[in-house]
Backbone as a ProteinNet text record, in pm:
[ID]
protein_1_A
[PRIMARY]
MLVAFVGFKISTKTYLFFSQRPKPNQLNTLTMDHIRTEFITEAIKKNEVVRFAKFGDGEYACCLGQQGQNCDGDVYFPELSNALKEAFIILAQTPNTYLGEWREKVPHEFYANLFFTRTGKDPELIPWADYHLLLRSSHQHDVEDFRRAHEKHMYNFVEAIRNSPRKKIYVCNQQNARLCQVFEAEHIEIPENCWVLKYQQVFEQIVKACTPDAIVLFSGGLCSKVAIADLARHAPTVTCLDIGSSFDCLARGTPSRAYQFHFFEEVDYYAGLLPQNWLVTTPGR
[TERTIARY]
747.6	712	653.1	711.9	648.7	508.4	456.8	318.4	313.3	451.6	455.3	448.1	386.7	358.9	499.1	598.2	721.4	797.6	754.9	817.3	950	996.3	1107.9	1110.2	1223	1230.6	1348.8	1321.5	1396.9	1505.3	1659.9	1742.2	1731.5	1759.7	1768.2	1858.5	1978.9	2064.5	2013.2	1943.2	1898.9	1779.4	1699	1566.1	1619.4	1723.6	1759.6	1821.5	1893.8	1938.3	1848.4	1726.8	1605.5	1523.8	1526.6	1426.8	1486.3	1622.5	1702.7	1706	1663.8	1674.2	1548.3	1547.2	1438.1	1276.2	1217	1060.3	1030.1	961.3	927.3	804	819.9	714.5	564.9	453.3	336.6	276.5	252	146.4	30.4	-58.2	-206.7	-299.7	-376	-460.1	-569.5	-566.4	-673.2	-759.7	-888.1	-972.9	-927.7	-981.5	-933	-917.8	-1012.1	-1005.6	-883.2	-820.2	-699.5	-580	-567.7	-459.1	-436.2	-371	-328.7	-172.8	-152	-11.7	67.1	47.4	110.5	135.8	53.2	76.8	185.4	207.3	308.9	430	440.4	551.3	622.9	547.2	588.2	638.1	572.9	641.4	772.4	798.8	936.7	1016.1	980.5	1059.4	1111	1024.5	1054.8	1120.3	1159.5	1221.3	1142.7	992.7	906.4	860.5	836.2	796	642.3	628.5	487.8	475.7	379.7	354.1	224.9	236	109	101.7	3.4	-21.2	-158.8	-179.6	-294.9	-359.5	-497.9	-552.3	-655.3	-627.2	-730.1	-797.2	-859	-929.8	-877.3	-749.1	-666.7	-634.5	-609.3	-596.7	-734.3	-848.3	-968.6	-987.8	-971	-986.3	-936.4	-791.3	-708.6	-767.3	-779.8	-848.9	-970.8	-1050.2	-1172.4	-1137.6	-1023.1	-1003.3	-1026.5	-1053.2	-1082.7	-967.2	-1002.1	-879.7	-864.4	-742.8	-709	-586.5	-573.3	-469.2	-488.9	-430.7	-448	-401	-415.7	-397.5	-241.6	-157.6	-15	37.3	-39.3	-19.5	18.6	-3.5	6.4	-110.8	-58.8	-148.7	-218.4	-349.8	-418.3	-375.2	-258.9	-241.9	-322.8	-350.1	-419.9	-365.2	-223.9	-130.4	-122	-111.5	-90.4	-227.3	-345	-460.5	-458.7	-399.7	-398.2	-291.3	-200.8	-81.3	-138.6	-216.7	-272.8	-369	-451.5	-530.7	-469.4	-367	-299.1	-219	-153.6	-109.2	-196.8	-321.5	-415	-447.1	-466.8	-489.3	-365.6	-253.8	-129.2	-126.5	-129.7	-125.4	-242.6	-348.8	-463.2	-458.9	-345.3	-340.8	-215.6	-143.7	4.2	0.1	68.3	88.4	150.8	123.6	185.5	162.7	52.6	8.6	-121.4	-126.5	-252.4	-274.8	-388	-436.6	-519.9	-477.7	-537.8	-660.3	-790.2	-912.7	-959.4	-983	-1060.5	-1196.6	-1228.3	-1362.9	-1490.5	-1517.9	-1640.8	-1684.5	-1817.9	-1885.5	-1875.3	-1863.6	-1851	-1702.2	-1583.4	-1467.2	-1460.9	-1510.7	-1527.3	-1568.6	-1691	-1773.9	-1690.9	-1631.6	-1543.4	-1432.3	-1355.2	-1236.3	-1282.2	-1412.4	-1453.4	-1510.6	-1582.2	-1597.2	-1469.9	-1359.4	-1251	-1196.4	-1178.7	-1123.9	-1179	-1317.9	-1406.1	-1403.1	-1409.9	-1393.1	-1271.6	-1156.6	-1037.7	-983.7	-1030.8	-987.4	-1081.9	-1208.8	-1326.4	-1337	-1249	-1250.6	-1360.7	-1387	-1483.4	-1409.5	-1455.9	-1416.7	-1355.4	-1425.3	-1402.3	-1267.4	-1216.2	-1046.1	-959.1	-1030.1	-958.2	-861.3	-738.9	-691.3	-691.8	-819.4	-826.9	-771.4	-724.6	-692.8	-730.2	-719	-767.9	-653.7	-722.5	-632.3	-528.3	-577	-490.1	-407.3	-366.1	-286.3	-170.2	-79	59.8	41.2	-38.7	-22	-93.3	-72.5	-146.4	-263.2	-388.6	-476.5	-552.2	-557.7	-610	-762.9	-826.5	-969	-1066.2	-1012.5	-1087.7	-1137.8	-1064.4	-1084.8	-1162.2	-1132	-1206.4	-1166.1	-1257.4	-1243.7	-1147.1	-1173.4	-1082.9	-940	-926.1	-778.4	-729.7	-816.4	-747.5	-685.2	-794.4	-741.6	-605	-591.9	-478.5	-355	-368.2	-277.1	-190.7	-254.4	-180	-109.2	-137.3	-40.3	82.3	138.3	290.8	299.2	172.8	170.8	264.5	237	328.8	472.5	484.6	637.6	715.2	643.5	705.6	719.7	634.2	672.9	796.5	794.9	924.6	1052.9	1038	1155.6	1204.5	1096.6	1121.4	1200.6	1145.5	1233.1	1372.2	1372.8	1507.2	1594	1565.1	1646.2	1656.5	1589.4	1619.5	1732.9	1797.2	1951	1935.8	1806.9	1789.6	1806.6	1859.3	1881.4	1735.3	1742	1634.6	1629.1	1557	1545.4	1410.2	1435	1316.9	1310	1187.7	1181.1	1063.8	1114.3	1066.8	1124.4	1052.4	1102.6	1173.4	1243.5	1350.9	1293.7	1178.6	1110.6	1114.2	1092.5	1088.9	1223.9	1319	1453.6	1523.1	1490.4	1564.4	1513.1	1390.1	1341.9	1423.2	1514.8	1608.5	1692.2	1721.9	1794	1698.6	1596.1	1476.2	1494.1	1449.5	1446.9	1595.8	1695.8	1828.4	1823.8	1777	1774.9	1848	1849.2	1920.4	1805.8	1818.1	1752	1749.2	1633.2	1628.1	1512.2	1582.7	1489.3	1398.8	1250.3	1168.6	1138.3	1081.4	1019.1	912.7	867.9	762.5	619.7	613.6	484.6	516.1	455.5	430.1	576.8	627.7	760.6	731.8	599	579.1	645.1	671.9	739.2	902.1	922.7	1073.9	1069.8	979.3	970.4	1101.1	1119.3	1218.4	1352.3	1377.3	1497.2	1496	1379.7	1395.4	1347.8	1296.8	1288.1	1408.8	1493.4	1625.4	1715.7	1693.3	1767.2	1719.7	1595.2	1548.2	1596.8	1584.9	1617.5	1782.2	1881.5	2004	2030.7	1939.9	1976.1	1896.7	1835.3	1776.2	1858	1870.1	1936.7	1795.4	1821.5	1716.5	1602.9	1664.5	1564.7	1540.6	1557.8	1547.4	1390.6	1408.9	1276.9	1270.3	1159.7	1154.6	1024	1055.6	946.6	904.4	775	740.5	666.9	698.4	618.1	610.2	535.1	539.4	405.2	298.5	178.6	131.7	85.2	-0.9	100.4	206.8	309.2	369.1	356.3	406.6	363.8	234.9	148.9	202.8	233.7	299.9	428.7	512.7	658	632.5	525.8	531.7	479.2	383	365.3	455.6	538.2	664.5	781.3	780.1	894.5	815.8	688.7	636.3	628.6	643.9	658.7	798.7	881.6	1035	1115.3	1090.1	1180.9	1071.3	1040.8	939.6	982.4	1097.4	1159.1	1173.9	1155.8	1162.9	1016.3	1034.7	923	902.2	782.4	742	621	654.8	541	518.3	383	333.7	299.2	394.6	369.4	310.9	294.1	254.7	277.9	187	213.2	212.8	236.2	229.3	321.2	438.1	551.4	573.8	487.5	496.3	542.3	443.7	448.5	573.4	628.2	726.5	862.2	850.8	966.3	982.2	857.9	853.2	805.3	759	718.6	565.3	504.8	372.5	293.1	177.6	72.2	64.4	29	7	-118.5	-187.3	-339.1	-394.8	-558.6	-623.3	-616.4	-607.7	-603.2	-470	-369.3	-227.5	-216.8	-158.9	-123.7	-33.4	-16.5	59.6	199.5	298.6	422.8	488.4	473.4	516.7	452	329.7	268.2	342.7	384.8	473.9	596.2	653.2	809.4	795	704.9	679.1	662.1	579.1	528.8	663.5	749.7	860.1	977.6	982.9	1100.7	1225.6	1181.8	1302.5	1365.8	1304.7	1384.6	1425.4	1422.5	1468	1621.8	1695.5	1825.7	1809.1	1900.7	1888.7	1862.1	1905.7	1878.3	1778.4	1687.6	1558.7	1486.7	1453.1	1387.6	1445.3	1583.6	1623.9	1669.1	1657.9	1704.1	1565.5	1444.9	1321.8	1303.2	1271.5	1255.4	1129.7	1182.2	1080.7	1058.5	1176.1	1183.7	1310.5
669.8	545.9	514.2	410.4	388.3	336.9	336.7	274.1	128.6	69.2	-63.6	-135.7	-275.5	-320.9	-405.4	-383.6	-462.4	-396.9	-276.1	-181.9	-131.6	-119.2	-73.9	83.4	135.6	271.5	328.5	452.6	495.5	597.9	578.4	632.5	791.7	877.6	1000.2	1069	1003	1055.6	1055.2	948.1	932.3	1033.5	1058.3	1128.5	1277.1	1326.9	1461	1477.2	1364.5	1391	1437.3	1382.8	1442.1	1572.1	1563.5	1675.2	1810.4	1817.3	1940.9	2009.8	1937.8	1980.9	2074.3	2168.6	2254.5	2170.6	2233.4	2165.9	2144.6	2056	2052.7	2143	2184.2	2266.1	2202.3	2260.7	2174.6	2199.9	2076.1	2084.1	2115.2	2179.6	2211.2	2071.8	2052.3	1938.6	1995.9	1904.1	1906	1816.7	1818.7	1731.5	1610.6	1493.6	1367.4	1408.6	1480.4	1521.1	1582.2	1660	1744.7	1655	1549.7	1460.3	1352.1	1379.5	1286.8	1263.1	1174.9	1127.1	1248.1	1338.6	1461.3	1542.2	1536.8	1628.6	1562	1425.7	1365.5	1383.8	1392.6	1401.1	1549	1637	1779.4	1797.7	1709.2	1739.3	1669.8	1573.3	1516.1	1592.3	1661.5	1758.3	1871.4	1932.6	2028.6	1996.8	1884.5	1836.6	1868.2	1847.3	1855.5	1745.7	1753	1612	1576	1462.9	1397.4	1263.7	1229	1084	1035.7	899.9	822.1	700.4	663.4	535.7	469.2	353.4	275.1	194.5	223	149.5	93.1	-63.1	-124.1	-224	-324.7	-424.2	-505.5	-548.7	-611	-552.8	-425	-318.5	-314.2	-314.7	-289.5	-427.2	-539	-679.7	-699.7	-649.8	-674.2	-563	-447	-354.1	-408.7	-472.7	-533.3	-653.9	-697.4	-812.6	-947.1	-945.9	-1087.9	-1170.3	-1310	-1387.4	-1433.4	-1481.2	-1501.4	-1431	-1398.4	-1331.9	-1244.1	-1161.9	-1092.2	-1186.5	-1106.2	-1175	-1188	-1145.7	-1162.4	-1262.1	-1302.8	-1392.1	-1336.3	-1197.6	-1096.4	-1174.5	-1217.4	-1258.2	-1163.3	-1173.9	-1061.2	-1088.6	-1044.7	-1068.4	-960.5	-983.1	-891.3	-764.4	-805.5	-669.5	-602.8	-645.6	-567.5	-500.4	-542	-475.5	-350.7	-354.7	-254.9	-130.1	-188.5	-128.3	-35.1	-96.4	-35	83.4	42.2	157.5	278.3	253.9	364.5	436.1	363.8	426.4	522.5	459.5	534.6	693.6	671.8	798.3	893.4	832.3	930.1	983.1	901.7	966.9	1049.4	1038.7	1119.4	1259.2	1273.7	1409.6	1468.4	1388.5	1443.2	1524.6	1644	1714.8	1668.8	1690	1645	1502.1	1455.5	1297.6	1282.1	1170.9	1145.7	996.4	953.8	804.5	748.6	650.8	591.2	512.8	559.3	489.1	379.1	257.8	167.8	202.1	190.4	233.9	167.9	156.4	100.3	168.3	168.3	241.6	185.5	55.8	18.4	54.7	25.7	65.4	212.3	292.1	444.1	496.5	418	447.9	414.3	280.6	221.6	331.5	369.5	475.5	611.2	636.7	772.9	763.5	646.1	642.5	626.2	552.2	543.9	668.6	760	878.8	978	983.7	1066.6	1009.6	879.3	812.8	859.7	839.7	848.4	1011.2	1082.1	1220.4	1338.2	1291.6	1390.2	1490.5	1443.8	1551	1510.3	1597.5	1578.5	1485.8	1367.4	1272	1333.2	1454.4	1516.5	1563.9	1562.2	1621.5	1495.7	1387.9	1264.8	1312	1308.2	1341.4	1225.6	1186.8	1080.3	1117.7	1027.8	1023.2	882	898.7	763.5	652.1	523.9	423.6	401.4	400	386.8	476.5	568.6	701.4	678.5	560.3	545.8	404.6	410.4	270.5	303	193.6	232.2	110.1	143.7	41	12	-107.7	-162.1	-120.5	-161.4	-127.2	-211.8	-312.5	-393.4	-301.4	-180.8	-122.3	-9.3	105.3	221.4	284.5	338.2	380.4	506.6	593.6	733.9	669	560.3	537.5	478.6	405.7	342	428.8	529.5	630.5	695.8	727.3	800.3	719.4	586.8	498.3	497.8	544.5	566.7	675.3	789.4	901.5	881.4	982	978	1001.5	996.4	1028.6	941.3	810	727.8	707.3	728.7	726.2	858.9	985.5	1088.6	1089.4	1006.4	991.2	921	795.7	718.8	792.8	867.3	944	1047.4	1104.6	1219.4	1154.1	1047.3	964.4	919.9	883.5	839.3	947.7	1072.9	1193.9	1261.4	1230.2	1331.7	1307.4	1404.6	1395.3	1331.7	1320.1	1250.4	1128.3	1071.3	942.8	855.4	742.2	652.4	540.4	489.9	343.3	279.3	141.6	75.5	-32.9	-57.2	-146.4	-248.5	-392.7	-472.5	-621.2	-739.7	-848.3	-877	-996	-1025.3	-1012.5	-1049.4	-1047.9	-929.5	-807.9	-672.9	-618.8	-662.9	-614.5	-535.4	-598.3	-554.1	-411.1	-401.6	-238.2	-121.8	-178.9	-46.3	-23	-75.3	-36.1	83.6	52.9	172.1	291.9	282.5	368.7	441.9	381.1	410.8	415.9	305.8	320	186.9	234.5	121.3	20.2	-112.9	-199.4	-254.8	-257.1	-295.9	-410.2	-524.6	-661.3	-688.9	-760.4	-787.5	-914.8	-1014.4	-1141.5	-1115.2	-1225.9	-1224	-1175.3	-1226.6	-1184.3	-1175	-1125.5	-1116.1	-1054.8	-930.6	-890.2	-820.5	-816.8	-742.5	-826.9	-975.7	-1024.4	-1007.5	-938.4	-877.1	-740	-671.2	-515.1	-440.9	-491.5	-418.8	-412.6	-512.9	-526.9	-479.6	-474.3	-398.8	-261.7	-211	-58.8	4.5	-64.1	-24.2	13	-94.6	-83.8	46.5	63.2	175.8	310.1	324.3	434.1	465.2	347.6	377.7	428.4	383.1	404.5	541.8	598.5	739.4	846.9	919.1	1085.9	1166.9	1271.4	1357.1	1399.3	1381.9	1408.8	1293.2	1178.2	1056.7	1045.8	964.3	907.1	768.9	715.2	566.2	506.2	408.9	334.5	232.4	199.6	66.7	-34.2	-146.8	-279.3	-371.2	-339.6	-430.1	-472.7	-457.4	-487.6	-416.1	-492.8	-414.8	-363.6	-416.3	-346.5	-217.6	-190	-60.2	51.1	44.6	140.9	208.2	92.5	112.3	175.9	134.7	183.2	351.7	356.7	515.3	590	550.9	609.8	653.8	553.8	555.8	658	653.5	747.1	890.9	901.1	1042.3	1105.2	1033.3	1082.3	1104.5	1031.5	1039.7	1089	1079.2	1144.4	1219.8	1338.3	1403.6	1467.6	1484.2	1518.4	1421.5	1303.7	1189	1162.9	1136.3	1120.4	975.9	924.2	800.9	777.9	667.1	639.3	513.7	474.2	320	295.5	228.4	187.8	52.3	-21.7	-158.8	-250.3	-302.9	-386.6	-331.7	-188	-114.1	-169.3	-218.9	-236.9	-401.9	-486.5	-636.2	-686	-668.6	-735.3	-698.9	-558.6	-512.4	-581.7	-608.7	-671.7	-831.3	-887.5	-1022	-1100.7	-1041.3	-1067.2	-1111.8	-1095.8	-1163.1	-1073.7	-1060.8	-968.6	-1024.2	-950.7	-1012.7	-958.1	-889.9	-815.1	-823.5	-836.2	-823.5	-665.9	-574.3	-461.3	-422.6	-502.7	-462.2	-492.6	-409	-447.8	-573.8	-617.4	-746.1	-704.1	-785.9	-762.1	-671	-719.4	-624.4	-487	-474.5	-364.7	-263.6	-316.2	-243.2	-217	-303.4	-292.6	-181.2	-182.4	-76.6	50.4	60.8	204.3	260.9	178.2	224.4	226.6	179.1	151.4	242.8	369.5	476.9	495	392.4	410.1	278.8	148.7	28.3	22.5	-74.7	-127	-193.3	-199.5	-249.9	-398.1	-467	-604.4	-670.3	-560.7	-592.1	-716.3	-717.7	-851.2	-972.1	-976.4	-1115.7	-1151.1	-1057.1	-1075.2	-1091.5	-1072.6	-1096.1	-1255.4	-1291.9	-1447.7	-1488.2	-1604.3	-1678.5	-1641.3	-1534.6	-1473.9	-1542.8
2591.1	2556.8	2437	2360.8	2231.8	2218.4	2118.7	2111.2	2101.2	2064.8	2046.2	2166.7	2163	2306.7	2347.2	2265.5	2327.1	2424.8	2451.3	2586.5	2536.1	2402.6	2359	2370.3	2444.5	2450.6	2387.6	2306.5	2237.3	2340.2	2296.7	2397.9	2388.5	2503.8	2504.2	2415.6	2385.9	2283.9	2141	2127.6	1973.5	1965.3	2076.7	2051.7	2018.3	2093.5	2080.1	1955.8	1885.2	1777.3	1670.5	1671.1	1596.5	1644.1	1776.1	1816	1826.3	1831	1809.3	1693.6	1563.7	1453.6	1422.1	1332.4	1305.9	1288.9	1337	1338.7	1173.8	1140.5	995.5	965.5	842	785.1	772.1	827.4	844.4	691.3	639.9	520.5	554	452.6	502.7	508.8	596.3	600	516.4	403.7	312	297.5	216.3	202.9	133.1	144.3	46.8	-95.3	-144.9	-272.5	-323	-258.8	-271.9	-262.4	-175.9	-142	-264.2	-343.4	-454.3	-452.3	-535.2	-544.3	-565.5	-644	-682.5	-551.4	-465.4	-326.1	-274.7	-249.4	-181.3	-251.4	-388.6	-456.9	-448.2	-428.4	-446.8	-298.2	-200	-61.7	-65.2	-121.5	-145.7	-205.6	-319.3	-407.4	-331.7	-242.5	-166.1	-25.5	-15.4	119.9	222.9	236.1	340.2	403.4	525.5	606.9	552.2	527.9	512.7	540.7	584.9	622.4	581.1	531.9	478.5	527.9	606.3	646.3	608	562.2	525.3	629.7	642.9	731.5	668.4	619.6	521.4	620.6	530.7	592.8	688.1	671.9	766.4	893.6	905.9	1018.7	1095.4	1011.5	1056.2	1148.5	1080.4	1150.1	1271.3	1277	1372.8	1504.4	1474.2	1572.2	1620.2	1548.6	1624.4	1705.2	1698.9	1787.6	1727.2	1589.2	1526.4	1528.4	1528.8	1509.7	1365.3	1346.2	1211.7	1161.5	1040.6	988.2	853.4	801.2	689.9	549.2	432.7	324.9	321.6	387.1	385.3	485.2	596.4	683.6	804.5	818.9	948.6	1049.4	1158.5	1257.3	1346.6	1391.7	1449.4	1596.2	1651.7	1791.4	1881.8	1989.1	2062.7	2094.7	2127.7	2142.7	2029.5	1913.9	1784.6	1773.5	1795.2	1790.7	1862.1	1997.5	2077.1	2038.6	1973	1904.7	1797.6	1701.6	1596.1	1626.4	1746.2	1763.5	1821.5	1892.9	1940	1834.5	1745.7	1620.3	1551.7	1531.1	1464.5	1523.9	1657	1729.6	1723.3	1734.3	1715.3	1583.2	1480	1341.6	1294.6	1355.4	1295.3	1382.2	1480.8	1539.7	1504.9	1417.6	1392.7	1273.4	1282.2	1143.7	1028.7	914.9	789.4	751.6	834.6	824.4	753	665.7	608.7	620.4	619.1	660.7	525.9	487.9	371	423.2	392.6	433.2	357.9	396.3	327.6	289.4	172.1	116.4	138.8	279	328.7	462.1	443.8	554.3	697.1	728.9	850.9	921.9	855.9	893.1	930.8	838.9	856.2	988.9	1019	1141.3	1261.9	1266.3	1366.9	1383.9	1301.9	1335.1	1384.8	1327.3	1373.4	1512.8	1532.3	1706.2	1780	1730.9	1822.4	1849.9	1738.6	1740.4	1841.8	1834	1914.1	2051.4	2090	2216	2284.8	2214.2	2265.1	2273.3	2174.2	2196.2	2216.7	2218.4	2231.3	2118.7	2007	1904.1	1787.4	1691.5	1595.8	1507.2	1447.7	1349.9	1205	1181.5	1074	1060.4	1190.7	1172.7	1136.5	1116.7	1085	937.2	920.3	787.2	687.5	642.2	556.9	404.8	352.7	206.5	136.1	19.2	-72	-21.8	-9.2	28.2	-80.9	-178	-317.8	-354.5	-273.4	-309.2	-366.7	-321	-359.6	-447.7	-542.1	-616.6	-743.5	-859.1	-985.4	-956.4	-997.2	-984.1	-1122.9	-1146.3	-1272.8	-1282.5	-1374.9	-1425.3	-1305.3	-1223.6	-1146.4	-1027.7	-1020.4	-878.8	-904.6	-975	-990	-1127	-1200.1	-1326.6	-1338.8	-1264.5	-1215.6	-1190.7	-1089.5	-1065.7	-1172.2	-1265	-1358.3	-1475.9	-1508.6	-1571.5	-1543.5	-1413.8	-1369.7	-1363.1	-1352.3	-1342.9	-1476	-1600.7	-1716.3	-1736.6	-1627.7	-1650.9	-1570	-1553.2	-1472.1	-1329.1	-1247.5	-1136.6	-1051.6	-1061.8	-977.8	-1015.6	-1147.4	-1214.1	-1147.9	-1133.2	-1085.1	-923.1	-875.2	-719.4	-698.7	-786.2	-750.7	-795.6	-902.1	-955	-851.6	-796.8	-683	-557.7	-521.1	-415.7	-458.7	-574.1	-629.3	-625.7	-679.7	-704.3	-588.1	-467	-334.2	-289.5	-243.8	-196.2	-31.5	6.1	134.5	146.4	261.5	278.6	245.4	180.8	157.5	212.7	297.6	363.1	332.1	294.3	255.4	348.1	422.7	515.3	437.2	417.9	355.3	352.7	312.1	317	197.1	198.5	86.4	-62.5	-66.3	-202.7	-254.1	-175	-236.5	-229.4	-179.4	-160.6	-279.2	-405.7	-515.7	-555.1	-494.3	-527.9	-476	-395.3	-323.8	-450.3	-554.3	-671.4	-745.5	-736.6	-799	-727.8	-586.7	-494.7	-462.5	-485.2	-428.2	-274.7	-224.8	-91	-4.4	112	214.2	247	240	292.5	427.8	506.3	638	619.5	656.1	621.8	716.8	702	773	732.9	813.5	777.3	685	604.8	507.4	596.2	705.6	778.9	936.7	1017.2	1157.1	1199.5	1165.4	1201.4	1331.7	1367.2	1502	1621.1	1580	1682.8	1687.8	1596.6	1613.5	1614.8	1638.5	1639.9	1693.1	1814	1898.6	1809.8	1778.9	1699.5	1557.1	1478.6	1365.1	1390	1482.2	1502.6	1546.4	1604.7	1668.7	1528.7	1413.8	1315.5	1231.2	1239.4	1148.3	1207.6	1343.8	1421.6	1390.2	1407.2	1361.2	1222	1133	1005.5	955.3	1039.1	1000.4	1026.8	921.8	925.8	967.7	1010.4	1034.6	944.6	813.7	720.3	621.2	681.8	598.6	549.1	425.6	370.5	394.6	481.4	522.2	414.4	363.2	290.9	347	360.7	439.8	324.4	332.5	259.6	370.2	482.4	585.8	660.8	594.2	648.9	769.3	886.3	995.5	1063	1103.5	1181.8	1116.8	997.8	952.5	1019.4	1035.2	1107.7	1239.4	1317.2	1446.3	1438.6	1362.6	1339	1288.8	1186	1127.6	1264.3	1346.4	1447.5	1561.2	1592.7	1676.8	1597	1485.8	1427.9	1424.1	1425.1	1408.2	1553.5	1652	1790.2	1816.1	1778.4	1822.9	1716	1603.1	1492.8	1392.8	1460	1368.5	1241.7	1206.9	1076.4	967	1033.3	915.1	860.8	709.2	628	617.5	639.9	632.7	545.4	445.2	344.7	348.9	373.9	368.1	206.8	138.3	-10.6	-4.6	97.2	118.2	-23.7	-92.2	-191.1	-314.8	-321.3	-453.2	-555.8	-521.8	-610.7	-598.6	-560.3	-528.8	-668.6	-761.1	-897.1	-972.8	-952.4	-1033.2	-978.8	-853.6	-761.6	-795	-794.4	-778.9	-915.9	-1018.3	-1134.7	-1181.3	-1048.9	-1050.7	-959.6	-984	-891.2	-747.9	-635.2	-510	-474.6	-552.2	-540.9	-662.9	-666.1	-764.9	-849.9	-780.8	-851	-934.3	-905.7	-979.6	-1117.2	-1189.5	-1325.4	-1351.4	-1459.3	-1493.5	-1505.2	-1480.2	-1468.8	-1594.7	-1691.9	-1826.4	-1842.6	-1792.4	-1776.8	-1678.7	-1552.6	-1470.1	-1528.2	-1573.7	-1639.9	-1745.6	-1837.6	-1947.9	-1886.3	-1776.7	-1707.8	-1637.8	-1579.7	-1496.5	-1567.6	-1695.5	-1761.6	-1753.3	-1751.6	-1735.2	-1592.4	-1499.6	-1371.9	-1329.1	-1417.4	-1392.9	-1445	-1347.1	-1410.2	-1554.1	-1635.8	-1764.4	-1750.3	-1647.4	-1636.5	-1574	-1533.4	-1445.2	-1501.6	-1609.1	-1650.8	-1649.3	-1667.9	-1669.8	-1510.7	-1434	-1280.5	-1202.8	-1277	-1186.4	-1170	-1039.3	-1043.5	-1095.4	-1170.9	-1256.8	-1400.6	-1439.6	-1556.2	-1621.8
[MASK]
+++++++++++++++++++++++++++++++++++++++++++++++++++++++++++++++++++++++++++++++++++++++++++++++++++++++++++++++++++++++++++++++++++++++++++++++++++++++++++++++++++++++++++++++++++++++++++++++++++++++++++++++++++++++++++++++++++++++++++++++++++++++++++++++++++++++++++++++++++++++++++++

């Protein structure tokens, strides 16, 4: 049974397609200080399995059972709250998997308590990594991240995905779909928000599109974590990366988060990977 509350079950035939392949090499579970963008990039270059899922303020609010929605309009449904907590427990115990931690004490304590209560294990075993692992942060976020943002870490990450012989799939809404040209990925479209309401339909598309060694990128808010956990259990040789809003500005022409660089700064940074007509085909340009 998948963690999703929709009751969707993967077929035995599809499960065997993935599970009969050789098991992925386990990457070392390192401390947060050692899990940097370069770590993920090298895993992609070496064709190793790696997963990254971000648990931010929206995921935390939903897990708490709060009412409302996150900044992208994803509603905090009670069923989604349960699915997110289950996804966290699964991913926290899955090899080759790292979880982006929101940098606040209260959420940290919440997830530590959830992990201990559900598993009886030491919360120190949770494979936390920097929440902003796969994005470029402006000076409004962190001085060290701002310095690293001007180095080629994220450029190399995108280039590694682009050049990988593995099949790439990008799960995102229509606003970000043009990034498939950059990643050289197949697009699986989701609504702008609340794609949890179409989870069964979308997840079926993802599974059908996957090859055993596929790389699946997610820009899908809260429900991305549920899908990554489902794929970790039922397609363990597939790499899943939660890139969230990292490339929103590059795709749409305007920042969607305060920490993002401006459009022309993003275009200048990723220039060597963009189609020649990127500027003129950007909405509003």
